[in-house]
Structures are given as C-alpha cells and as structure tokens.
A tleap script that builds the chain and sets N, CA, C and O, in Angstrom:
source leaprc.protein.ff14SB
mol = sequence {
  NMET LEU ASN GLU ILE THR LYS ASN PRO LYS
  ASP CYS ASN LEU ASN LYS LEU ALA GLU GLU
  SER SER TYR ASN ARG ALA TYR LEU GLY SER
  LEU PHE LYS LYS TYR THR GLY LEU SER PHE
  SER GLU ALA LEU LYS ASP ARG LYS LEU LEU
  ASP ALA TYR ASN MET LEU ILE SER THR LYS
  MET PRO ILE SER GLU ILE THR GLU GLN VAL
  GLY ILE SER ASN LYS THR CYS TYR TYR ASN
  LYS PHE LYS LYS LYS ALA HIE LYS LEU PRO
  ASN ASP VAL ARG ALA GLU PHE CLYS
}
set mol.1.N position { 12.543 -5.631 -5.704 }
set mol.1.CA position { 11.652 -5.361 -4.725 }
set mol.1.C position { 10.078 -4.420 -5.133 }
set mol.1.O position { 8.902 -4.674 -4.874 }
set mol.2.N position { 10.691 -3.348 -5.822 }
set mol.2.CA position { 9.369 -2.591 -6.440 }
set mol.2.C position { 8.500 -3.511 -7.080 }
set mol.2.O position { 7.354 -3.582 -6.638 }
set mol.3.N position { 8.915 -4.425 -8.298 }
set mol.3.CA position { 8.140 -5.305 -8.716 }
set mol.3.C position { 7.319 -6.236 -7.639 }
set mol.3.O position { 6.200 -6.634 -7.961 }
set mol.4.N position { 7.766 -6.517 -6.607 }
set mol.4.CA position { 7.106 -7.604 -6.036 }
set mol.4.C position { 5.948 -6.677 -4.982 }
set mol.4.O position { 4.934 -7.229 -4.554 }
set mol.5.N position { 6.271 -5.251 -4.665 }
set mol.5.CA position { 5.442 -4.705 -3.990 }
set mol.5.C position { 4.224 -4.272 -4.920 }
set mol.5.O position { 3.090 -4.220 -4.442 }
set mol.6.N position { 4.506 -3.920 -6.441 }
set mol.6.CA position { 3.757 -3.788 -7.155 }
set mol.6.C position { 2.727 -5.144 -7.561 }
set mol.6.O position { 1.519 -4.909 -7.613 }
set mol.7.N position { 3.160 -6.402 -7.814 }
set mol.7.CA position { 2.167 -7.286 -8.056 }
set mol.7.C position { 1.650 -7.950 -7.036 }
set mol.7.O position { 0.593 -8.574 -7.134 }
set mol.8.N position { 2.432 -7.868 -5.833 }
set mol.8.CA position { 1.613 -8.826 -4.611 }
set mol.8.C position { 1.560 -7.571 -3.400 }
set mol.8.O position { 2.073 -8.073 -2.400 }
set mol.9.N position { 1.234 -6.452 -3.161 }
set mol.9.CA position { 1.504 -5.627 -2.218 }
set mol.9.C position { 0.799 -6.402 -0.827 }
set mol.9.O position { 1.429 -6.435 0.230 }
set mol.10.N position { -0.566 -7.014 -0.954 }
set mol.10.CA position { -1.133 -7.740 -0.017 }
set mol.10.C position { -0.474 -8.743 0.793 }
set mol.10.O position { -1.027 -9.095 1.835 }
set mol.11.N position { 0.809 -9.331 0.400 }
set mol.11.CA position { 1.260 -10.371 1.153 }
set mol.11.C position { 2.898 -9.885 0.957 }
set mol.11.O position { 3.677 -10.805 1.205 }
set mol.12.N position { 3.354 -8.981 0.675 }
set mol.12.CA position { 4.797 -8.302 0.452 }
set mol.12.C position { 5.145 -8.115 1.867 }
set mol.12.O position { 4.307 -7.541 2.562 }
set mol.13.N position { 6.127 -8.462 2.351 }
set mol.13.CA position { 6.883 -8.119 3.124 }
set mol.13.C position { 8.360 -8.210 3.426 }
set mol.13.O position { 8.953 -9.214 3.029 }
set mol.14.N position { 9.099 -7.166 4.160 }
set mol.14.CA position { 10.536 -7.263 3.892 }
set mol.14.C position { 11.122 -8.563 4.553 }
set mol.14.O position { 12.271 -8.912 4.286 }
set mol.15.N position { 10.493 -9.131 5.239 }
set mol.15.CA position { 11.124 -10.225 5.998 }
set mol.15.C position { 11.370 -11.380 4.844 }
set mol.15.O position { 12.323 -12.116 4.585 }
set mol.16.N position { 10.060 -11.190 4.276 }
set mol.16.CA position { 10.277 -12.469 3.287 }
set mol.16.C position { 10.938 -12.082 2.089 }
set mol.16.O position { 11.249 -13.081 1.439 }
set mol.17.N position { 11.255 -11.062 1.574 }
set mol.17.CA position { 12.064 -10.681 0.616 }
set mol.17.C position { 13.561 -10.982 1.095 }
set mol.17.O position { 14.358 -11.704 0.496 }
set mol.18.N position { 13.801 -10.258 2.348 }
set mol.18.CA position { 15.175 -10.741 2.845 }
set mol.18.C position { 15.644 -11.973 2.858 }
set mol.18.O position { 16.849 -12.172 2.703 }
set mol.19.N position { 14.747 -13.001 3.048 }
set mol.19.CA position { 15.018 -14.109 3.204 }
set mol.19.C position { 15.035 -15.154 2.018 }
set mol.19.O position { 15.495 -16.296 2.042 }
set mol.20.N position { 14.383 -14.443 0.904 }
set mol.20.CA position { 14.361 -15.265 -0.367 }
set mol.20.C position { 15.862 -14.384 -1.090 }
set mol.20.O position { 16.524 -14.923 -1.977 }
set mol.21.N position { 16.110 -13.389 -0.690 }
set mol.21.CA position { 17.387 -12.985 -1.556 }
set mol.21.C position { 18.544 -12.999 -0.537 }
set mol.21.O position { 19.347 -12.067 -0.591 }
set mol.22.N position { 18.672 -13.774 0.202 }
set mol.22.CA position { 19.800 -14.105 1.556 }
set mol.22.C position { 20.512 -12.970 1.828 }
set mol.22.O position { 21.734 -13.035 1.961 }
set mol.23.N position { 19.684 -11.536 1.968 }
set mol.23.CA position { 20.240 -10.448 2.626 }
set mol.23.C position { 19.708 -10.410 4.020 }
set mol.23.O position { 18.856 -11.219 4.387 }
set mol.24.N position { 20.160 -9.549 4.752 }
set mol.24.CA position { 20.003 -9.173 6.016 }
set mol.24.C position { 18.887 -8.081 5.803 }
set mol.24.O position { 18.935 -7.226 4.919 }
set mol.25.N position { 17.671 -8.249 6.917 }
set mol.25.CA position { 16.356 -7.513 6.457 }
set mol.25.C position { 16.731 -6.078 6.693 }
set mol.25.O position { 16.205 -5.223 5.980 }
set mol.26.N position { 17.689 -5.689 7.730 }
set mol.26.CA position { 18.120 -4.167 7.794 }
set mol.26.C position { 18.856 -4.105 6.793 }
set mol.26.O position { 18.380 -3.242 6.056 }
set mol.27.N position { 19.803 -4.565 6.332 }
set mol.27.CA position { 20.674 -3.901 4.795 }
set mol.27.C position { 19.845 -3.981 3.422 }
set mol.27.O position { 20.132 -3.375 2.389 }
set mol.28.N position { 19.003 -4.654 3.572 }
set mol.28.CA position { 18.011 -4.592 2.585 }
set mol.28.C position { 16.913 -3.536 2.473 }
set mol.28.O position { 16.475 -3.029 1.440 }
set mol.29.N position { 16.501 -3.269 3.926 }
set mol.29.CA position { 15.677 -2.117 3.790 }
set mol.29.C position { 16.684 -0.666 3.561 }
set mol.29.O position { 16.363 0.385 3.007 }
set mol.30.N position { 17.826 -0.992 4.120 }
set mol.30.CA position { 18.404 0.409 3.895 }
set mol.30.C position { 19.035 0.671 2.320 }
set mol.30.O position { 19.370 1.754 1.840 }
set mol.31.N position { 19.083 -0.609 1.713 }
set mol.31.CA position { 19.373 -0.058 0.329 }
set mol.31.C position { 18.117 0.086 -0.453 }
set mol.31.O position { 18.142 0.899 -1.377 }
set mol.32.N position { 17.130 -0.513 -0.250 }
set mol.32.CA position { 15.486 0.186 -0.655 }
set mol.32.C position { 15.633 1.546 -0.555 }
set mol.32.O position { 15.393 2.284 -1.511 }
set mol.33.N position { 16.082 2.031 0.737 }
set mol.33.CA position { 15.753 3.396 0.756 }
set mol.33.C position { 16.821 4.382 0.004 }
set mol.33.O position { 16.600 5.543 -0.341 }
set mol.34.N position { 17.900 3.722 -0.150 }
set mol.34.CA position { 19.025 4.487 -0.840 }
set mol.34.C position { 18.497 4.858 -2.104 }
set mol.34.O position { 18.315 6.020 -2.465 }
set mol.35.N position { 18.175 3.486 -2.993 }
set mol.35.CA position { 17.473 3.849 -4.402 }
set mol.35.C position { 16.419 4.429 -4.368 }
set mol.35.O position { 16.302 5.203 -5.318 }
set mol.36.N position { 15.434 4.409 -3.578 }
set mol.36.CA position { 14.071 4.863 -4.008 }
set mol.36.C position { 13.507 6.358 -2.972 }
set mol.36.O position { 12.691 7.271 -3.101 }
set mol.37.N position { 14.281 6.005 -2.180 }
set mol.37.CA position { 14.183 7.530 -1.370 }
set mol.37.C position { 12.849 7.165 -0.212 }
set mol.37.O position { 12.528 8.081 0.544 }
set mol.38.N position { 12.157 5.919 -0.114 }
set mol.38.CA position { 11.334 5.863 0.746 }
set mol.38.C position { 11.510 4.539 1.407 }
set mol.38.O position { 12.064 3.571 0.886 }
set mol.39.N position { 10.975 4.584 2.634 }
set mol.39.CA position { 11.584 3.273 3.269 }
set mol.39.C position { 10.418 2.261 2.789 }
set mol.39.O position { 9.326 2.707 2.435 }
set mol.40.N position { 10.696 0.910 2.794 }
set mol.40.CA position { 9.948 -0.261 2.202 }
set mol.40.C position { 8.420 0.002 2.672 }
set mol.40.O position { 7.407 -0.060 1.976 }
set mol.41.N position { 8.518 0.261 3.824 }
set mol.41.CA position { 7.107 0.214 4.501 }
set mol.41.C position { 6.491 1.518 4.127 }
set mol.41.O position { 5.449 1.620 4.775 }
set mol.42.N position { 6.644 2.394 3.489 }
set mol.42.CA position { 6.318 3.462 3.105 }
set mol.42.C position { 5.797 3.288 1.505 }
set mol.42.O position { 4.743 3.799 1.127 }
set mol.43.N position { 6.615 2.553 0.677 }
set mol.43.CA position { 6.492 2.185 -0.443 }
set mol.43.C position { 5.560 1.106 -0.403 }
set mol.43.O position { 5.339 0.532 -1.469 }
set mol.44.N position { 5.100 0.806 0.405 }
set mol.44.CA position { 4.420 -0.716 0.441 }
set mol.44.C position { 2.901 0.136 0.515 }
set mol.44.O position { 1.969 0.070 -0.287 }
set mol.45.N position { 2.993 0.803 1.542 }
set mol.45.CA position { 1.636 1.679 2.141 }
set mol.45.C position { 1.227 2.515 0.912 }
set mol.45.O position { 0.021 2.720 0.779 }
set mol.46.N position { 1.985 2.969 0.095 }
set mol.46.CA position { 1.795 3.707 -0.888 }
set mol.46.C position { 0.953 2.850 -1.849 }
set mol.46.O position { -0.200 3.016 -2.248 }
set mol.47.N position { 1.719 2.032 -2.068 }
set mol.47.CA position { 0.857 1.011 -3.075 }
set mol.47.C position { -0.257 0.553 -2.712 }
set mol.47.O position { -1.095 0.571 -3.615 }
set mol.48.N position { -0.622 0.122 -1.681 }
set mol.48.CA position { -1.677 -0.216 -1.046 }
set mol.48.C position { -2.922 1.040 -1.021 }
set mol.48.O position { -4.117 0.847 -1.244 }
set mol.49.N position { -2.413 2.065 -0.758 }
set mol.49.CA position { -3.294 3.356 -1.166 }
set mol.49.C position { -3.724 3.420 -2.511 }
set mol.49.O position { -4.908 3.480 -2.844 }
set mol.50.N position { -2.788 3.407 -3.259 }
set mol.50.CA position { -2.988 3.628 -4.884 }
set mol.50.C position { -4.054 2.424 -5.401 }
set mol.50.O position { -4.889 2.575 -6.293 }
set mol.51.N position { -3.851 1.353 -4.724 }
set mol.51.CA position { -4.740 0.193 -5.196 }
set mol.51.C position { -5.988 0.757 -4.435 }
set mol.51.O position { -6.985 1.039 -5.101 }
set mol.52.N position { -5.990 0.898 -3.375 }
set mol.52.CA position { -7.522 1.124 -2.937 }
set mol.52.C position { -8.042 2.258 -3.695 }
set mol.52.O position { -9.259 2.406 -3.811 }
set mol.53.N position { -7.353 2.926 -4.126 }
set mol.53.CA position { -7.994 4.686 -4.413 }
set mol.53.C position { -8.452 4.025 -6.340 }
set mol.53.O position { -9.340 4.648 -6.922 }
set mol.54.N position { -7.932 3.117 -6.901 }
set mol.54.CA position { -8.235 2.964 -8.413 }
set mol.54.C position { -9.315 1.686 -8.140 }
set mol.54.O position { -10.032 1.461 -9.115 }
set mol.55.N position { -9.516 0.904 -7.083 }
set mol.55.CA position { -10.603 0.120 -6.800 }
set mol.55.C position { -12.000 1.352 -6.327 }
set mol.55.O position { -13.151 1.131 -6.706 }
set mol.56.N position { -11.756 2.218 -5.737 }
set mol.56.CA position { -12.965 3.265 -5.076 }
set mol.56.C position { -13.196 3.740 -6.452 }
set mol.56.O position { -14.408 3.689 -6.666 }
set mol.57.N position { -12.606 4.140 -7.385 }
set mol.57.CA position { -13.128 4.898 -8.522 }
set mol.57.C position { -13.768 3.948 -9.749 }
set mol.57.O position { -14.536 4.376 -10.611 }
set mol.58.N position { -13.326 2.684 -9.652 }
set mol.58.CA position { -13.639 1.617 -11.018 }
set mol.58.C position { -14.626 0.268 -10.205 }
set mol.58.O position { -15.050 -0.628 -10.934 }
set mol.59.N position { -14.929 0.227 -8.683 }
set mol.59.CA position { -15.773 -0.824 -8.314 }
set mol.59.C position { -16.787 0.021 -7.485 }
set mol.59.O position { -16.681 1.206 -7.169 }
set mol.60.N position { -17.974 -1.009 -7.151 }
set mol.60.CA position { -18.954 -0.535 -6.051 }
set mol.60.C position { -18.671 -0.964 -5.055 }
set mol.60.O position { -19.132 -0.466 -4.028 }
set mol.61.N position { -17.856 -1.984 -5.024 }
set mol.61.CA position { -17.093 -2.659 -3.701 }
set mol.61.C position { -16.952 -1.785 -2.555 }
set mol.61.O position { -16.332 -0.725 -2.476 }
set mol.62.N position { -17.719 -2.485 -1.561 }
set mol.62.CA position { -17.432 -1.575 0.075 }
set mol.62.C position { -16.138 -1.131 0.117 }
set mol.62.O position { -15.160 -1.766 -0.276 }
set mol.63.N position { -16.142 0.124 0.666 }
set mol.63.CA position { -14.641 0.103 1.405 }
set mol.63.C position { -14.158 -0.839 2.275 }
set mol.63.O position { -12.969 -1.131 2.151 }
set mol.64.N position { -14.874 -1.443 3.222 }
set mol.64.CA position { -14.151 -2.686 4.221 }
set mol.64.C position { -13.967 -3.491 3.199 }
set mol.64.O position { -12.854 -3.974 3.410 }
set mol.65.N position { -14.339 -3.890 2.313 }
set mol.65.CA position { -14.042 -4.926 1.368 }
set mol.65.C position { -12.535 -4.677 0.703 }
set mol.65.O position { -11.614 -5.492 0.669 }
set mol.66.N position { -12.549 -3.195 0.136 }
set mol.66.CA position { -11.274 -2.778 -0.507 }
set mol.66.C position { -10.258 -3.089 0.513 }
set mol.66.O position { -9.379 -3.943 0.397 }
set mol.67.N position { -10.422 -2.453 1.347 }
set mol.67.CA position { -9.494 -2.938 2.427 }
set mol.67.C position { -9.026 -3.905 2.992 }
set mol.67.O position { -8.006 -3.811 3.674 }
set mol.68.N position { -9.666 -5.007 2.823 }
set mol.68.CA position { -9.460 -6.286 2.928 }
set mol.68.C position { -8.752 -6.706 2.000 }
set mol.68.O position { -7.671 -7.186 2.344 }
set mol.69.N position { -9.072 -6.686 0.571 }
set mol.69.CA position { -8.360 -7.006 -0.696 }
set mol.69.C position { -7.079 -6.433 -0.865 }
set mol.69.O position { -6.144 -7.147 -1.225 }
set mol.70.N position { -6.913 -5.110 -0.626 }
set mol.70.CA position { -5.393 -4.596 -0.707 }
set mol.70.C position { -4.586 -4.991 0.384 }
set mol.70.O position { -3.376 -4.967 0.158 }
set mol.71.N position { -5.143 -5.545 2.121 }
set mol.71.CA position { -4.407 -5.962 2.679 }
set mol.71.C position { -4.340 -5.159 3.978 }
set mol.71.O position { -3.596 -5.532 4.886 }
set mol.72.N position { -5.012 -4.191 4.077 }
set mol.72.CA position { -5.058 -3.036 5.276 }
set mol.72.C position { -6.183 -3.685 6.110 }
set mol.72.O position { -7.318 -4.033 5.786 }
set mol.73.N position { -5.412 -3.750 7.472 }
set mol.73.CA position { -6.529 -4.581 8.516 }
set mol.73.C position { -6.787 -3.431 9.630 }
set mol.73.O position { -7.438 -3.777 10.616 }
set mol.74.N position { -6.379 -2.234 9.561 }
set mol.74.CA position { -6.764 -1.101 10.261 }
set mol.74.C position { -7.322 0.095 9.620 }
set mol.74.O position { -6.751 1.051 9.096 }
set mol.75.N position { -8.792 -0.221 9.807 }
set mol.75.CA position { -9.684 0.927 8.806 }
set mol.75.C position { -9.434 2.287 9.340 }
set mol.75.O position { -9.412 3.253 8.577 }
set mol.76.N position { -9.256 2.399 10.547 }
set mol.76.CA position { -9.421 4.146 11.034 }
set mol.76.C position { -7.835 4.495 10.526 }
set mol.76.O position { -7.648 5.611 10.041 }
set mol.77.N position { -6.759 3.605 10.625 }
set mol.77.CA position { -5.472 3.964 9.791 }
set mol.77.C position { -5.795 4.051 8.773 }
set mol.77.O position { -5.592 5.237 8.517 }
set mol.78.N position { -6.204 3.585 7.898 }
set mol.78.CA position { -6.508 3.636 6.694 }
set mol.78.C position { -7.361 5.005 6.129 }
set mol.78.O position { -7.017 5.681 5.160 }
set mol.79.N position { -8.342 5.197 6.826 }
set mol.79.CA position { -8.781 6.583 6.559 }
set mol.79.C position { -7.823 7.626 6.678 }
set mol.79.O position { -7.613 8.398 5.742 }
set mol.80.N position { -7.239 7.701 7.744 }
set mol.80.CA position { -6.076 8.842 8.115 }
set mol.80.C position { -5.347 8.568 7.047 }
set mol.80.O position { -5.574 9.525 6.306 }
set mol.81.N position { -4.691 7.935 6.562 }
set mol.81.CA position { -3.596 7.839 5.542 }
set mol.81.C position { -3.944 8.184 4.038 }
set mol.81.O position { -3.110 8.648 3.260 }
set mol.82.N position { -5.127 7.939 3.737 }
set mol.82.CA position { -5.900 7.729 2.676 }
set mol.82.C position { -6.009 9.525 2.560 }
set mol.82.O position { -5.678 10.085 1.515 }
set mol.83.N position { -6.391 10.117 3.473 }
set mol.83.CA position { -7.022 11.760 3.509 }
set mol.83.C position { -5.477 12.281 3.342 }
set mol.83.O position { -5.207 13.087 2.452 }
set mol.84.N position { -4.509 11.801 4.207 }
set mol.84.CA position { -3.377 12.448 3.838 }
set mol.84.C position { -2.656 12.429 2.807 }
set mol.84.O position { -1.836 13.258 2.411 }
set mol.85.N position { -3.007 11.377 2.340 }
set mol.85.CA position { -2.101 11.193 0.595 }
set mol.85.C position { -2.963 12.238 -0.477 }
set mol.85.O position { -2.607 13.247 -1.086 }
set mol.86.N position { -4.419 11.410 -0.398 }
set mol.86.CA position { -5.212 12.138 -1.457 }
set mol.86.C position { -5.841 13.517 -1.097 }
set mol.86.O position { -6.535 14.029 -1.975 }
set mol.87.N position { -5.729 14.009 -0.227 }
set mol.87.CA position { -6.465 15.232 0.399 }
set mol.87.C position { -8.125 15.047 1.002 }
set mol.87.O position { -8.867 15.879 1.523 }
set mol.88.N position { -8.301 13.817 0.734 }
set mol.88.CA position { -9.932 13.541 0.747 }
set mol.88.C position { -10.231 12.206 0.936 }
set mol.88.O position { -9.562 11.270 0.499 }
set mol.89.N position { -11.379 12.116 1.680 }
set mol.89.CA position { -11.888 10.769 2.371 }
set mol.89.C position { -12.042 9.597 1.047 }
set mol.89.O position { -11.986 9.961 -0.127 }
set mol.90.N position { -12.220 8.314 1.412 }
set mol.90.CA position { -12.292 7.567 0.466 }
set mol.90.C position { -13.998 7.641 -0.083 }
set mol.90.O position { -14.182 7.264 -1.240 }
set mol.91.N position { -14.887 7.983 0.499 }
set mol.91.CA position { -16.360 8.114 0.198 }
set mol.91.C position { -16.605 9.704 -0.761 }
set mol.91.O position { -17.405 9.910 -1.673 }
set mol.92.N position { -15.688 10.560 -0.201 }
set mol.92.CA position { -15.544 11.748 -1.383 }
set mol.92.C position { -15.048 11.548 -2.715 }
set mol.92.O position { -15.397 12.132 -3.741 }
set mol.93.N position { -13.971 10.419 -2.528 }
set mol.93.CA position { -13.156 10.350 -3.713 }
set mol.93.C position { -14.395 9.763 -4.676 }
set mol.93.O position { -14.757 10.353 -5.694 }
set mol.94.N position { -14.933 8.630 -4.247 }
set mol.94.CA position { -15.989 7.493 -4.597 }
set mol.94.C position { -17.221 8.564 -5.275 }
set mol.94.O position { -17.760 8.347 -6.360 }
set mol.95.N position { -17.487 9.594 -4.503 }
set mol.95.CA position { -18.671 10.350 -4.844 }
set mol.95.C position { -18.152 11.356 -6.273 }
set mol.95.O position { -18.952 11.754 -7.120 }
set mol.96.N position { -16.900 11.595 -6.298 }
set mol.96.CA position { -16.743 12.174 -7.461 }
set mol.96.C position { -16.594 11.322 -8.638 }
set mol.96.O position { -16.602 11.923 -9.713 }
set mol.97.N position { -16.461 10.058 -8.669 }
set mol.97.CA position { -16.757 9.514 -9.986 }
set mol.97.C position { -17.855 8.524 -10.156 }
set mol.97.O position { -17.917 7.671 -11.042 }
set mol.98.N position { -18.679 8.728 -9.244 }
set mol.98.CA position { -20.087 7.994 -9.617 }
set mol.98.C position { -20.571 8.915 -10.934 }
set mol.98.O position { -21.627 8.658 -11.512 }
savepdb mol mol.pdb
quit
C-alpha cells in the first residue's frame, strides 16, 4: 500500500486498494494504521504534500498547477495543511529556493 501511495498518490484510494486485494476497506485501513501508525488518508495526504513541496522547490510551475498535478482539489485546505506540515506557506518555501 505504501508503494502504491508513493507511485501514484493522485489516483490512489483505499476503496480501490481494498477491492484489488479482496479485503474489506475498514479492515485494510486498520491494518495500515497498525503497521504504519498513520491512517491511510494521513499517509496519502503527507505524500501529496511532499510531492507538492518537491515541485515547489524544483519547478517554476504555478502553485495551482502543482496542486492539480498532485491531486489536491481544495487549495484552501492545501495551504492550511502545507503550513501545518512545513511551518511555512508554499510561496515562502518557493522564495527560499529561488
């Protein structure tokens, strides 16, 4: 599951993985949390934020495009979660790496 989150975070979801592995969604989610310490949605969110961070520092792509590329649809939510995780806003991170 971690491999799928890493390889394809934009299209990854627990329902799809449960169906592919023939596990119940809730059971698969609880197994994931048991072994990683994170819920599936937390791990997926963290991966998307990491990908967005890497794109911020390595490309000149607009932030709106970055959020679209990593699969984040709510930009306000993205800014809030990014700031909570990185302790800076995306524009501030990008300014550091100019």
